[in-house]
DOZA-142862 format. One record per residue (C-alpha): residue in three letters; x, y, z. Coordinates in steps of 0.05 Angstrom, whole numbers. Each point is the difference from the previous one (the first is absolute). Example, Ala and Ser with C-alpha at 12.3 -4.5 7.8 and 13.67 -1.06 7.14 Angstrom:
+--------+--------+--------+--------+
! residu !      X !      Y !      Z !
+--------+--------+--------+--------+
!    Ala !    246 !    -90 !    156 !
!    Ser !     27 !     69 !    -13 !
+--------+--------+--------+--------+
end
This chain:
+--------+--------+--------+--------+
! residu !      X !      Y !      Z !
+--------+--------+--------+--------+
!    Met !   -391 !   -108 !    201 !
!    Lys !    -11 !      9 !    -84 !
!    Pro !    -67 !    -27 !    -27 !
!    Ala !      5 !    -69 !    -29 !
!    Gly !     28 !      7 !    -75 !
!    Ser !     29 !     59 !      0 !
!    Pro !     74 !     15 !    -17 !
!    Pro !     46 !     -9 !     62 !
!    Trp !     29 !     79 !    -16 !
!    Ala !    -73 !     15 !     15 !
!    Val !     11 !      0 !     70 !
!    Ala !     59 !     56 !     -5 !
!    Glu !    -49 !     39 !    -35 !
!    Ala !    -56 !     -6 !     49 !
!    Leu !     55 !     10 !     59 !
!    Gly !     22 !     71 !    -25 !
!    Ala !    -74 !     19 !    -21 !
!    Ser !    -19 !    -12 !     78 !
!    Ile !     55 !     25 !     47 !
!    Pro !    -11 !     73 !     28 !
!    Glu !     71 !     21 !    -17 !
!    Leu !     -9 !    -11 !    -71 !
!    Ala !    -65 !     35 !     -3 !
!    Ala !     26 !     61 !    -38 !
!    Tyr !     41 !    -38 !    -49 !
!    Gln !    -57 !    -39 !    -45 !
!    Asp !     13 !     42 !    -66 !
!    Glu !     16 !    -37 !    -62 !
!    Pro !     67 !      6 !    -26 !
!    Pro !     -5 !     33 !    -74 !
!    Gln !     52 !    -48 !    -30 !
!    Met !    -38 !    -63 !     13 !
!    Arg !    -46 !    -14 !     49 !
!    Ser !     14 !    -40 !     64 !
!    Gly !    -17 !    -74 !      3 !
!    Thr !     11 !     -9 !    -81 !
!    Val !     35 !    -52 !    -33 !
!    Gly !     78 !     14 !      6 !
!    Lys !    -16 !     26 !     71 !
!    Thr !    -29 !    -57 !     41 !
!    Gly !     53 !    -49 !      9 !
!    Phe !    -12 !    -60 !     37 !
!    Leu !     49 !    -60 !     27 !
!    Arg !    -13 !    -67 !     31 !
!    Leu !     49 !    -40 !     33 !
!    Gly !    -17 !    -69 !     22 !
!    Phe !     48 !    -48 !     37 !
!    Glu !      4 !    -79 !     12 !
!    Thr !     45 !    -43 !     28 !
!    Arg !     24 !    -56 !    -47 !
!    Gly !     51 !    -50 !     31 !
!    Ser !     47 !     38 !     44 !
!    Arg !     -5 !     71 !    -32 !
!    Thr !    -53 !     49 !    -11 !
!    Ile !    -26 !     21 !    -76 !
!    Leu !    -43 !     55 !    -31 !
!    Ala !    -53 !    -46 !    -18 !
!    Asn !    -46 !     58 !    -17 !
!    Leu !     16 !     60 !    -45 !
!    Glu !    -58 !     54 !    -25 !
!    Arg !     26 !     72 !    -21 !
!    Arg !    -22 !     59 !    -42 !
!    Ala !     42 !     52 !    -14 !
!    Pro !     30 !     51 !     19 !
!    Tyr !      4 !    -46 !     60 !
!    Met !     40 !    -72 !     -9 !
!    Ala !     55 !    -48 !     19 !
!    Gln !     41 !    -50 !    -30 !
!    Arg !     25 !    -75 !     18 !
!    Ala !     17 !    -10 !     71 !
!    Leu !     76 !      2 !     24 !
!    Tyr !     27 !    -54 !     48 !
!    Cys !     69 !     53 !      7 !
!    Asp !     -3 !     -6 !     83 !
!    Gln !     59 !    -48 !     21 !
!    Glu !    -25 !     -1 !     64 !
!    Met !    -64 !    -20 !    -22 !
!    Pro !      8 !    -31 !    -63 !
!    Phe !    -72 !    -25 !     -1 !
!    Leu !    -26 !     73 !      9 !
!    Pro !    -27 !     27 !    -57 !
!    Tyr !     17 !     76 !    -29 !
!    Val !    -59 !     35 !    -29 !
!    Phe !     22 !     70 !    -25 !
!    Leu !    -66 !     48 !     -6 !
!    Ile !      5 !     46 !    -64 !
!    Thr !    -41 !     56 !    -27 !
!    Thr !     19 !      8 !    -71 !
!    Thr !    -20 !     84 !     -1 !
!    Gly !     53 !      2 !     46 !
!    Cys !    -42 !     48 !     54 !
!    Leu !    -65 !     12 !     23 !
!    Leu !    -45 !     55 !    -38 !
!    Gln !    -57 !     40 !     23 !
!    Gly !    -61 !    -54 !    -12 !
!    Asp !     38 !    -66 !     13 !
!    Arg !    -35 !    -53 !     26 !
!    Leu !     39 !    -66 !     24 !
!    Ala !    -15 !    -58 !     29 !
!    Leu !     48 !    -50 !     29 !
!    Asp !    -16 !    -70 !     29 !
!    Ile !     48 !    -48 !     33 !
!    Asp !    -30 !    -69 !     24 !
!    Leu !     49 !    -53 !     32 !
!    Gly !    -30 !    -76 !     16 !
!    Pro !     13 !    -42 !     60 !
!    Gly !     73 !      5 !      8 !
!    Ala !     14 !     40 !    -59 !
!    Gln !     62 !     45 !      2 !
!    Ala !     13 !     60 !    -38 !
!    His !     48 !     74 !     -7 !
!    Val !    -41 !     54 !    -39 !
!    Thr !     38 !     67 !    -11 !
!    Ser !     -2 !     56 !    -56 !
!    Gln !     52 !     11 !    -56 !
!    Ser !      6 !     65 !     27 !
!    Ala !    -29 !     62 !     41 !
!    Thr !    -76 !     12 !    -12 !
!    Lys !     -2 !     82 !    -27 !
!    Ile !    -64 !     31 !      4 !
!    His !      4 !     60 !    -44 !
!    Gly !    -34 !     63 !     13 !
!    Met !    -72 !      8 !    -16 !
!    Asp !    -42 !     59 !    -21 !
!    Ala !    -64 !    -42 !     -2 !
!    Asn !    -29 !    -64 !     35 !
!    Tyr !     52 !    -41 !     41 !
!    Ala !     35 !    -72 !    -11 !
!    Ala !    -29 !    -60 !     53 !
!    Gln !     25 !    -69 !     10 !
!    Ile !    -33 !    -53 !     32 !
!    Gln !     38 !    -65 !     22 !
!    Thr !    -37 !    -60 !     29 !
!    Ile !     54 !    -55 !     33 !
!    Thr !    -31 !    -70 !     23 !
!    Leu !     49 !    -46 !     34 !
!    Ala !    -16 !    -75 !     21 !
!    Glu !     15 !    -40 !     62 !
!    Gln !     78 !     -7 !      2 !
!    Ala !      9 !     54 !    -62 !
!    Tyr !     58 !     49 !      4 !
!    Leu !      6 !     67 !    -40 !
!    Glu !     54 !     46 !    -10 !
!    Phe !    -38 !     61 !    -29 !
!    Leu !     58 !     55 !      0 !
!    Pro !    -10 !     48 !    -60 !
!    Asp !     48 !     59 !    -10 !
!    Pro !    -18 !     68 !     24 !
!    Ile !    -55 !     44 !    -18 !
!    Ile !     17 !     65 !    -28 !
!    Pro !    -66 !     53 !     -4 !
!    His !     28 !     62 !    -45 !
!    Arg !    -22 !     65 !     15 !
!    His !    -76 !      9 !     -5 !
!    Ala !    -16 !    -79 !     -7 !
!    Arg !    -66 !    -25 !     27 !
!    Phe !     -2 !    -82 !     19 !
!    Ile !    -33 !    -41 !     44 !
!    Ser !     18 !    -75 !     14 !
!    His !    -40 !    -51 !     46 !
!    Thr !     27 !    -73 !     15 !
!    Gln !    -43 !    -56 !     19 !
!    Ile !     28 !    -56 !     31 !
!    Cys !    -29 !    -63 !     23 !
!    Val !     54 !    -41 !     32 !
!    Ala !     -9 !    -66 !     35 !
!    Pro !     26 !     -8 !     70 !
!    Ser !     59 !    -42 !    -18 !
!    Ala !     21 !     42 !    -61 !
!    Thr !     53 !     54 !      3 !
!    Leu !     -4 !     61 !    -38 !
!    Leu !     51 !     53 !     -3 !
!    Leu !    -30 !     69 !    -33 !
!    Ala !     50 !     60 !     -7 !
!    Glu !    -20 !     69 !    -32 !
!    Ile !     59 !     53 !     -6 !
!    Leu !    -29 !     73 !    -14 !
!    Gln !     54 !     49 !    -27 !
!    Pro !    -22 !     81 !     13 !
!    Gly !     10 !      2 !    -77 !
!    Arg !     53 !     22 !    -45 !
!    Lys !     29 !     44 !     56 !
!    Tyr !     67 !     15 !    -44 !
!    His !    -42 !     16 !    -63 !
!    His !    -36 !     65 !     28 !
!    Pro !    -11 !     31 !     58 !
!    Asp !    -78 !     -1 !     -4 !
!    Glu !     -1 !    -82 !    -15 !
!    Cys !     18 !    -18 !     75 !
!    Phe !    -66 !     -8 !     31 !
!    Gly !    -28 !     23 !    -49 !
!    Ala !    -54 !    -52 !    -25 !
!    Thr !    -68 !     20 !      8 !
!    Val !    -32 !    -56 !     38 !
!    Val !     33 !    -73 !     15 !
!    Ser !    -45 !    -52 !     32 !
!    Phe !     22 !    -66 !     22 !
!    Ser !    -46 !    -53 !     37 !
!    Thr !     12 !    -63 !     19 !
!    Ala !    -62 !    -61 !     19 !
!    Ala !     14 !    -67 !     36 !
!    Val !    -43 !    -57 !      4 !
!    Arg !     -1 !    -78 !     22 !
!    Pro !    -36 !    -48 !    -56 !
!    Glu !    -60 !     -2 !     36 !
!    Gly !    -11 !     69 !     -3 !
!    Arg !     37 !     32 !     78 !
!    Thr !     20 !     67 !     -5 !
!    Leu !     79 !     -2 !     27 !
!    Phe !      7 !     76 !    -13 !
!    Thr !      1 !     62 !    -49 !
!    Glu !     48 !     58 !    -11 !
!    Lys !     -5 !     63 !    -42 !
!    Leu !     61 !     44 !    -11 !
!    Met !    -30 !     66 !    -43 !
!    Ile !     53 !     65 !    -12 !
!    Glu !    -32 !     67 !    -32 !
!    Pro !     67 !     40 !     16 !
!    Gln !    -41 !     56 !    -34 !
!    Arg !    -40 !      0 !     57 !
!    Phe !     35 !    -23 !     56 !
!    Ala !     80 !     13 !     11 !
!    Met !     39 !    -55 !    -10 !
!    Arg !     64 !     25 !     44 !
!    Gln !    -41 !      4 !     62 !
!    Thr !     15 !    -46 !     67 !
!    Gly !    -47 !    -65 !     -4 !
!    Val !      4 !      2 !    -76 !
!    Met !     63 !     -9 !    -37 !
!    Gly !     37 !     58 !     36 !
!    Ser !     71 !     -1 !    -33 !
!    Phe !     -5 !    -63 !    -23 !
!    Asp !    -14 !    -16 !    -84 !
!    Val !    -11 !    -66 !    -15 !
!    Phe !    -50 !    -45 !     38 !
!    Gly !      3 !    -74 !      3 !
!    Asn !    -53 !    -52 !     24 !
!    Val !     -4 !    -64 !      5 !
!    Ile !    -58 !    -54 !     15 !
!    Leu !     16 !    -68 !     25 !
!    Cys !    -53 !    -48 !     11 !
!    Thr !     19 !    -57 !     35 !
!    Pro !    -14 !    -45 !     52 !
!    Ala !     -3 !     18 !     74 !
!    Asp !     63 !    -30 !     18 !
!    Lys !     47 !     14 !    -55 !
!    Ala !    -23 !     76 !      6 !
!    Glu !     26 !     -3 !     75 !
!    Arg !     72 !    -32 !    -28 !
!    Ile !      2 !     57 !    -49 !
!    Leu !    -17 !     53 !     47 !
!    Glu !     49 !    -20 !     45 !
!    Arg !     51 !      1 !    -53 !
!    Ala !    -17 !     68 !    -34 !
!    Glu !     32 !     64 !     18 !
!    Ala !    -31 !     62 !     23 !
!    Asp !     36 !     72 !      2 !
!    Val !     -8 !     77 !    -20 !
!    Gln !     73 !     21 !    -28 !
!    Leu !     -9 !     67 !    -14 !
!    Ala !     77 !      7 !    -22 !
!    Asp !    -14 !    -49 !    -46 !
!    Ala !    -72 !     23 !    -25 !
!    Met !    -30 !    -66 !     23 !
!    Ala !    -56 !    -33 !     43 !
!    Phe !    -25 !    -68 !      5 !
!    Gly !    -40 !    -44 !     35 !
!    Ala !    -55 !    -62 !      3 !
!    Cys !    -57 !     -7 !     37 !
!    Arg !    -58 !    -55 !     -4 !
!    Leu !    -62 !      5 !    -38 !
!    Pro !    -71 !    -16 !     33 !
!    Asn !    -25 !    -75 !      2 !
!    Asp !     64 !    -31 !     -3 !
!    Ala !      6 !     14 !    -71 !
!    Gly !     72 !     19 !      4 !
!    Leu !     43 !     61 !      0 !
!    Ile !      3 !     67 !    -37 !
!    Tyr !     71 !     30 !     -4 !
!    Lys !     10 !     70 !    -23 !
!    Val !     61 !     35 !    -22 !
!    Leu !     20 !     79 !     -9 !
!    Gly !     60 !     33 !    -38 !
!    Arg !     34 !     48 !    -41 !
!    Asp !     20 !    -43 !    -57 !
!    Thr !    -32 !    -55 !    -25 !
!    Ala !     60 !    -55 !      0 !
!    Gln !      5 !      9 !     76 !
!    Val !    -84 !    -12 !      0 !
!    Lys !     10 !    -57 !    -47 !
!    Ala !     60 !    -28 !     43 !
!    Lys !    -44 !     -5 !     64 !
!    Val !    -61 !    -31 !    -48 !
!    Arg !     52 !    -60 !    -10 !
!    Glu !     27 !     -4 !     65 !
!    Phe !    -68 !    -20 !     22 !
!    Trp !     -9 !    -39 !    -64 !
!    Gly !     61 !    -47 !     23 !
!    Ile !    -26 !     -6 !     69 !
!    Val !    -70 !    -23 !    -29 !
!    Arg !     16 !    -50 !    -45 !
!    Lys !     48 !    -24 !     49 !
!    Glu !    -46 !    -12 !     52 !
!    Val !    -56 !    -25 !    -43 !
!    Thr !     42 !    -38 !    -55 !
!    Gly !     72 !     -7 !     29 !
!    Ala !     26 !     25 !    -59 !
!    Asp !     47 !     57 !    -11 !
!    Leu !     -4 !     58 !    -47 !
!    Pro !     35 !      2 !    -63 !
!    Pro !     48 !     51 !    -19 !
!    Pro !    -31 !     58 !    -22 !
!    Phe !     -5 !     14 !    -72 !
!    Leu !     52 !     42 !    -37 !
!    Trp !    -52 !     48 !    -17 !
!    Arg !    -36 !      1 !     66 !
+--------+--------+--------+--------+
end
């Protein structure tokens, strides 16, 4: 936890300084020190119900992290606000520290996504770090579906997501990790130095639900071996926190299969402590993985809200 009165991005700074996988990368970038103005972005989104719809009631931002007004563009859920996350730099660089805080009040509903893929540039000093805090009150519903993460060759990136979810709330959180710019240069595919993702969830009273950590270090451990990525290139990880009865209905509808001819593998299983489900997808191409994540998203939305998905955007 960050000390009282410290800025939100201080948590990302403290996280990167404390975990062992980044111990060798604490040197400062020669261009601009880590954590300075312009490299410390903060975004807080607070959603509340107003009458029959949810509004973006609280928006705090610090460049290079920002968002604009909420859009009501979903014809299947016309009272659902869409908010697009924006980074004005267009990518993450060495020394960047980002903090995202999403808070949904009782009964609030929202869809949060990103303007484009998150590109993490190559690094010769330090690393980039991101902290995400998501809080859902009773009966809240959040779809957090950002575009894929693309770590470039020699990228160093850590992300930690802390979830606090009420028993009757639903959170759909998806992360899609690409192997890099595999068509740009042969060494770009799984060329990152270290990429680390962790997620932890608790109930409002503090009871732990689950923790998960994914870490890849392609220069130390082969990614093509069985049990890691094998012949697959793209990894999709979807966490669904939802009441147990909804989770069981969704699990019954979610398919599981390994399709080697199509270079696809996918399936769901239960999270501990009746927290919900986790759904994983492996594919050769990003479009395949995104399509499977969308299928699961459609099942979740229908079972939880009764609504269908809108047609996909033309640019997706």
